[in-house]
Steps between C-alpha positions, in 0.01 A plus 500: 500500500658827389258738671533544874379718783743781582511645853672822600510524879498831688498726195601863546274803471695595187420163339133535606488847338663366181226238473219740595376270777308778676267524196425128477157364601463335842398134523395315816475124537393271784664183629443208263623324187423573139654476156504819296569516126672825409465634147823700530789556738389646834699694758394515865635695795390333824377737772377219728462125506684180420456291185660198337488534121554204268508521121368197311794258499709731720634511854313680781615854584416664836433874497380760748513858626745722313551260209463600136391193307495457123279212382509397132183435300339160548367294789615578853378341823453742790513347848413801717624430854427847646248743344660708225501867407705579192542762236510335158554578134418270210663544160151421360368835629550829319709756692200736513308254718716574801524879491333641809 
């Protein structure tokens, strides 16, 4: 499998500004398990929670508060251990969708 989940831990305010994280939509999720099929690459900055993410055919990756996570398009299993709050940005969305 060539695609993988990328995690940047403890990113700086400069990196957050470069990505425009403050303008991304907020997503909340409760404890539980589900498989999500992403149409395009998605970036998430975790404000709260703990999750184990597993791409189809891939190894599990644990993420949490302060992590920037880049998930490639395709199926990804979300095992939410602690309720999540995250800012996210999908490459499938137009940039205008997130201007506040």
